[in-house]
N, C-alpha and C positions, 0 to 999 in steps of 0.2 A: 321150685328150685330144689333139686335133689342131688345130694353129694355123690351117690352111687352112679347116677347118670353122668355127672361131670367127670368122674374118674374113668368111666367107660370111654368117654370122648378122648381123654388124655392117653388112653391105651392105643386108640386108633389114629389120633392126629398128633404128629410130632413137630410139625413146622408151623410157626405162627408169624404173623406180621409184627405184633407187639406183645412182649411179656412184661407184666408189671409186678414188681416185688413190693408187697405191702398192702394190707387190707384195711387201712384207715381211711379217713376222709379223702385225702389226696389221691391215693391209689385207686379207691373205688370210683372217685370222680373221673379219673383217667380211663378206667375201664368202661364207664358209661360213654365218655366222649369218643374213645377209639372205636368201640363196637357200633355206636350209632352213626359213625362215619362210614361203616362198612368194613373196617379193618378186622382181620382175624385176630382176636384178642384173648389172652390168658392172664389171669391174675392169681397169684399165690400168696398166701398169708400163713406164717408159721404157727399162729395161735388161732383165735376166733376173730371174725371181723370186728373191728373197733375195740379189740381187747385193751389197747393202750390208751393213749392220749384222747382218741376220738370218742370215747364213751365217758370222759371225765371232765367235760367242759362245764362252764357256768350256765349252759343251756340258752345262750343268747345268740341271736343273729343280729349283729350290730356293726355300725361303722367304727365305733371306738371313740368315745368322747375324749379319753385322755390322749389319744393319738392326735386329735385336733389341737389340744393344749400344747403338745410337743412340736406342733408345726408340720406334722406329716400329712399334708393335705392330699397328696396322691393316694395314699393308703385309705384315708377316710372316704374320699370320693369313690374309689373302686369298691370298697366294702359296702357303702350305702347303696350303690347300684346293684351289687350282688345280693344284698339283703332283699331288695324289691323283687328280684327275679326268683329267689328261693321261696319267698312267701307266695308268689304266683304259681310256681311249679309244684309245690308240695303243701297245699293248704291243709291236708289232714294231719301234718306233723308240725306245722308252724302256726303262729298267731301273732297278732299285734298286741304288744304289751305296754300299757302305760307305766311310766316311771315318774317318781317324784324325788327331786333333790331338795331336802329341807335346808333352809338358810337361817342362820342365827345372827345375821347382821344385815343391815340395809344395803351396805356396799356389796356384800357377797351375793345377795339376791340379784342385783342388777348385773354384776360381773358374770355370774354363771348363766343368768337369763339371756344375756346377749350372745354368749358362746353357744348355748344350746339352740338359740334361734338361727344362728349361722349353720349349725349342724343340721337343722331341719331344712333350711333353704338349699343346702348342698345336695340333698337327695332329689331335688327337682321334681320331675313328674312321677317319680317313684316314692314320693313322700307318703308316709303312712299316718300322719297326724300332726296338727299344728302345736308348736310349743306355746305354753301359756304361763304367765306369772300368776301366782296364787297368794291370797292373803293367808295370814297365820291361821285364821279360823278354818278356811277351806283345806289348808294343808293338814291340820289336825284331824279333820273329818276323813280325809282320804288315807291318812296314816295314823290310825288311832293308837298304835303302839309306840309312837315316837314322842319323846319328851318335848313338852311345850315351853319349858323354861327358857326365856330369852328368844323364843322362836319368832323370827321376823316374817317368815312366809315360806314360799317354795316355788319351784319351777317344775311344771309337768311337761314331759316330752315323751316320745314314743320310739320304741325299738321293737325288734322281733324276738320271739322265743321259740324254742323247738326241743324235740327229743333227739339227742345226738346219736345214740346207738341205734335207735329205730330208723333214723335217716340213713345211717351207714348201711343197714340191712336192706332198706328199700333201694339204695343205689346198687347194691349187689344184684338184687332182683331185676332192676332195670337193665343192667348190663347183660344179664342172662337172657332177658327177653329180646335183646338185640344180637344174640348169638354168641356172647362171650362165655368162656369157661371161667368160673370164679371158684376158688377152692380155699377153704380154711384148713388148718392143720397140715399145711404143705410147706415145709421149710427148705429154703435155698441154702445149700451148704457149699456151693462153689459156682463160679461163672465159667461158661464154656467159651473157648476162643478159637478163632481161625485167622491166621496171619496178623497176630497182635490186635485183633479187633474182637470185642465181645460178640459172640454169636448165639448166645442162649444161656441156659442155667442147668445146673444139676440140682434136683430137688428130691426130698424124701417125704412120703406120706407118714407123718409121725404116729398115726393111729394104727397103721398096718406094718410099717417098716419098709414098704416097697419104695425103690428108688427109680427116678426118671431122668433121662437126658432129653432136654427140650430145646429145640432150635427156634431162633427168632431173628427177624431182620433188625429189630431194635429192642433194647431192654431198658426199662425205666425203673430207677431206684426211688421208691416212694415210702421209705421205711421210718420216717419221722425221727425220733430221738436216736434211732439205731442206724441212721444214715451212714455214719462213719464205718460201721461194720462191713457194709457192702462196698463202700469205697476202698477199704483196705483189702477186700477180696480182689478187687480190680488192680490195686497198686499198693503194696504193703508200705511204701514210702509216703503214702498220702497222709498229710497232717489232718488232725481233727478240725472239722469246720463247724460242728454243732456244739453249742453251749447249753446243756439242758437246764431248764428252770422249772422248779416245782411249785404247783399251786394246789392248795387244799380247800375243801368245802365242808361245811356243817349242814346237816339237814335236821330241821325241827318241825314239830306240829304247827299247823296253821294258827292255832289259838294264840301263839306268841306274836303273830304278825297278821291279824285279821284284815280282810279286805282283798281287793283284786289289784291294787296298785303295788308296784315294786319300789324298793328304796334304793337310791344311789347316793352313797357317801363320796363326795368328790375328792377328798384327800385324806389318806391314812398316814400312819407313822412313816411308811416307806415311800410315800408319794403316789401310791396306787389309788384306784377307786375301789370301793367295797360295795357289793350288791347284796340285797335280800330279795329273792325273786320267788313268787308262787310257781310251783311245779308239781303236777300230779297230786294236788291237794296237800302238799307239804310246802315248806319254805327252804330254799337253798341259800346259804350265806357264804360268801367268799369273794375274793380269793387272795392268795399270797403270791409272792414272787421270790423264791429262794434258790440261789445257784446250787446245782448238784454236780458233784464230780463225775459220777458214773451213773448212767441210766439203768433203772431196774425194770423188770417185767411187771412187778407188782409193787409200786412205790408206796411208802408209808409216811404218814404225817410226822413232822418233827415237833418236839416239845415247844420250841419257840414259835412255830407257826400256829399251834393250837392256842397258846397264850395270846398271840397277836390278834387273832380273830375275836376271841372273847373280849379283849381290851377295847378294840375299836368298835365292835357292834354295840357293846353295852353302854358306851358313852351316849348313844342316841335313843335308847329304849327306856320306857317307864319302869319296866321290871327286868332285872338281870336274867339272862339265859345262863344256866349252870350246866355242869357236866352231866347231871342226871337228865337233862332235857334233850340231849343230842341223840338222835335216832341212828345216825350213821355219819361217819366222817370218811371222805375219800380224797385221794391225792392223784394228781396227773402231772405229766411232764410236758413242757413246751419245747419244741425243737428250734430254739433260737439260733440264728446264724451269727457266728462270732463277729463282733465289730472291733476293729483295731483300737486298743487302748481302753476299751470299755469293760469294766468288771461288774457293774451294777446291771443285773439282768432286767430289772424293771425299766431301764432306759434303752435296752437293746431294741433294734428295729423288728417289727412284726411282718415286714414285707417278705415275700418268698424269693428264693434264689434258685436259679437253674444252672447246673454245671454240666458241660459235655466234655467228658474225658477224652484223652488221646485215643482210647480204645473204643470210643463212641458210646460208652455207657452214659445214659442220661440220668442225672440226679436232680430231684426237686425236693426242696425242704424249706422250713420256715413257714410263714403264712399263718392262717387261722381258719377255723371251720367256715366262717362266713364267706371267705373267698375261695373255697375249695374248687368251685366250677371254673373260675378264671385260672387257677393254678393248673388244673387238669388240662385245660385248653392249651396253655403254654407248653406243658410237657408233651402233649400229643403232637402239637405243631413241630416241635423239635425232633420227636421220634420219626415223624413222617419225612422230614427233611433228611435226617441221618440215613434212614433206611431206603430212601429213594422210591418208596411206594407212591402210587398215584396220589397227588394232593387232593384232599376232599375237605370241603368247608365244615367247620364246627356248627352243630345245630342244637346245642344244649341250652341256649338262651331261652328257648320256648318249648323245651322238651319236658312233658309231664313225667314226674317221677312215680315209680310204681306205687299204687295205692291212691293215686290222684282222685279226688272227689270234689265236686263243686259244692261250696257252702257247707262243709261238714259241721255237725252239731257237737260242740265241745262238751256238752253235758251227757252225750252218749258214751257209755263205758267202752265201746269198741271204736271210738272215733279215730284213734291214732292208727288203726289198721286200714282206714280208708275203704277202698273197694273190696278188700279182703274180708271185711266184717261180715258180709253176707255168707261167705263160705264157712266162717267160724260158727255162725248161727246154724248152718246146716248140720255141722258136727254135733251141736248141742241138741238139735231136734232128733237126729238119728240115735243119740245116746243121752237121754236127759240127765244121767248121773254126771256127765261131763260139764253140765251147767253150774255145778256146785262151785262156790268160791274156795280158793286155796286157803284163805284166811278171812275171818269175818270183817276185819278192818280195811280190806282192799277189795276192789271189784275184779281182780284177776281170777279167772276160772281155770278149771282143769282142761277145758277145751283149748285154751290158749297154749298149754303145754303140748297137747297133741298136735296142734297146728305148727308149733315151732319145730317139732321133730319132723313132721311130714313135708313141710314147705319152706322152712327157714334155716335148714342145715344146722340146727342145734344138736351138738354131739355130747355135751356134758350138762350136768346140773348147773354149773356156773354159767354156761351159755344162756340158759333159760332165765335164771334168777338175776343175773347181772345185766344182760343185754337184750333179752327178748321181752321180758315183762318188768324189768327194772327194780324189783323189790329190794335187792341188795343195796341199791343207791337211795332207797327210801326208808328202810328200817332193817338194819342188819339182824336184830334179834328175831324178828318175824321171819326173815329169810332162812335163818338157822332152823326155826321151828318147822317150816314147811318143806325143808329139803328132802326128808324121807318120802313125803307124799309125791313130790315132783320126780324123784328118782324112780319110784315105783311105776308111775305113769309112763315115764320114758322107757324103762326096762321092758314094759309090755309092748310098746310100739317098736322097739328095736330088737326084740327077742333076746334080751339079756337076762342073766340069772340073778339070784339073791346076792351073790358075791359082788356083782357089779353095783347093785343098789347100795350095799354097805360101803364099798370102796368110794363111790361117788359122794355119799352122804358125809363120810369122814373127811374126805378131801375138801369138800365145799365148806364144811363147818370150820376147818382150820383156816381157810381163806377168809370167811366172813367174820371171824373173830378179830381180824386185823382192821375191820371197819368199825369196831367198837372203840369208843374213846378210852385211851390208856392213861393211867396215872392221875395225879392231882396237879393242877396248875393254878397260878394266881388268876382270879376272876375279877379283880377290882377294876373300877373305871379309871 
């Protein structure tokens, strides 16, 4: 997947069946769906793939336990089915994750136990493990960091886990393999029209400044929390339909939460669930649900959110997690569709919504990572109908995602590259210096940076450290330390000079400092 080659095609090909605006989970899923059906497909993203919400998830492929409690059976059933399909189609990026819900009352143990058993049964033939009631002793064995004072027992159930930004990238590669053009750093600044119908887009390559007029039989707006921006390009009278909600996560060393089982706290101060999940040999703790007035490209944690997570997680641990223990803190925005009369975003529906404007612009928003494939299918079905192109059936239920590998070894440092791992090994064999680690505490190597530039359309240091090898989301200080090394490797591959190295290092450092925990906040239980 090479950006220069994609741009060359854009110069030669001006007419498309479907143009997709937005390179997050839904947009990339739509690109895979459309291209695999044989439609001539173009996707444009104004920043990097998964720059926004789609790289900032809790890293769970799940049906949504709390949606079951809210009575949203349809969403849970759909998500559980999609969970099973994703684990089957991308085994190199996903895995079955055991969760334990500790209970501090006999009544709570049975109440949640019955609910989680129903959750398990709803997944049917795509079930990934049976729910079990655990004794207090067994619960303490599986969750050695959890306080045992008044512990009644626990419930063990299973959900999926994944690497969100890597999946987004693999979806882009899958779409490209099926003939799609997918471009990051390509911003849509207006919609083209013919006879009051949307007929394409005007876009600018933000790296070169070159502008394009691109025609399409159908245009899909899959821009997440920025959905309203595109809707108002179409009709400036359009009311806002998205209510952004912010969620933040802490990342800590695994020593604070040893073992392979994840923790699920069923009810926090705001009625959400709270997770502590193993990921890349760290622990992710989150999340919050805070209404946000205006979406930002780079959201930052709020003081009250930080205090909230400290307060809720430390109630369950034998040793308090403190500010000094946080390796990185990141925030993401959910594109929740406004519900009449509902101001509490924690209670807003997570279902997706499709809107077909009078101009034939197709907008899809809402939903969540787990259901991206179904959302994409619905969007492309609508695009095919609107554009009157020949109807072709969706084939993504059983479509392997780029990198697919049978029975990957999770202990292999390159396992999340799947079938690409062999090619990265060839790079290291050809140049042994590139087998060196970027930092002694992580298995990420210099060869991975070279691979990201050559084959994954990484254009900036942020692209590499945030979304190709994930260090920014694991340890922000380490990311800052190795930024000059990464910039130098990239500059050599891209034929850039020392000024570029300095500019990229400075820019990334300023960004990464926002992932360090600010200020002092009350940490008491």
